[in-house]
C-alpha positions, 0 to 999 in steps of 0.5 A: 542454562539451556533448561533457564534459557528454554523457560525464559523463551516461552515467557511473554518477554522472551516470545516479544525478544524472540518476535522482534529479533525475527521481525527485525531480521525480516525487516532488514533482509526484505529492505536488502532485497528490495534495495537491490531489486528496485530500479533507479530513477522512475521506480525508485522515485515513484515509491519514494512519493508514494511512502512520503504521501502514506507517511504524511497522511498518517501523521495528519490523522494521528490526533484522530485514535487509530483512524488512518488511510494508510492500510488503504493506501498499501492495499491500492498498491499492492494492487497495482504495483505488486507485493515487492513495491508494497513492500518497500513503501510500507517499510519507508512508510513505518521508518518516515512517519514514526520520526515524527510519532516515535520509534520503537520495536513496533517499527518493525512490526508496522512495517512488516504488517503493512507489506502483508497489507499490500501482498494480501491485495496482490494476491486477491486481485482477481477479486478487488477489480473488474474483468478488465482491471478498470474499476476496483470492487468496492465491497470486497476492498471495503470487507479486506480493508475491515479485516485488516484493521483488526489484524494489523493492530493485533500484529503490532500489538505483539511488540507489547508482549515484553510489557506484560508477565502474564498472557492473561494481561496481554489478553486483556490489553487486546481486548481493552484495545478492541475499541481501537481496533474496530475504529481502525477497521471502520476507518478503512471502510470509509476510507475505502469507500471515499478514496479507493475509485480515485486511487484506482484510477490514478494508479491504473493510468500510471500502469497504463503510461508505464507499461503501454498496455497493462491488460492484454484485453481491453473493453471496446469501450475503452479502446474506441474512447482512446481511438477517439482522443487520439483522432481529436488531438490530430484535428486540434493540432492541424486546426492550430497549425493551418499550414500542416501538411503543405510543404511548398506554397507554389503547389508543387510536391 
């Protein structure tokens, strides 16, 4: 009996079952862990908003074969908000978007692959932004997005192992899908060149607003600009209220 199970576990169908079970357990564990560690309120609302945007963008581009901005969004989220929040957005994105596109075992694979996308950006952050974090480096980000275009599709393709009765047939399936993988990779590069600077600026401003001083050392130009803006706002407030600073009209303090 054990030898039969062992022999079956080495077949493409057996590997698919074990992988799906393993990915499902990891998915459930991460979902439970993230749910317990997330703070209710602003953080939960931010993650829900980002997941909604990522899901909507995936459904919006569903008509274009394998071209979608979700990979770039997860890279930017991991870069700014960390691997844990990126994992939360990845799981919600897979669950929400597949309500429209169709659920299946691949949902686990997509969620974990997107979570790995966000984690890679968090780990490689020093290579993806300039020294003070105010600007994203387009070339390293585009290279990382290009690589994930192939890796993501190959990870998700593992869910199709159960459909094939030989590894040769599965390899043929991978080779036949290389064109679509290339579309995903080059689409990621185009989205990076188009959207990465704006997304980086928005998320950078959010981190500065939420954490006060996100970066320990800001550039002199940034500090000077912020001081100028604050002084200009104070002057504008006084101009709007000519009586500002006057407590009494008879000249007494």
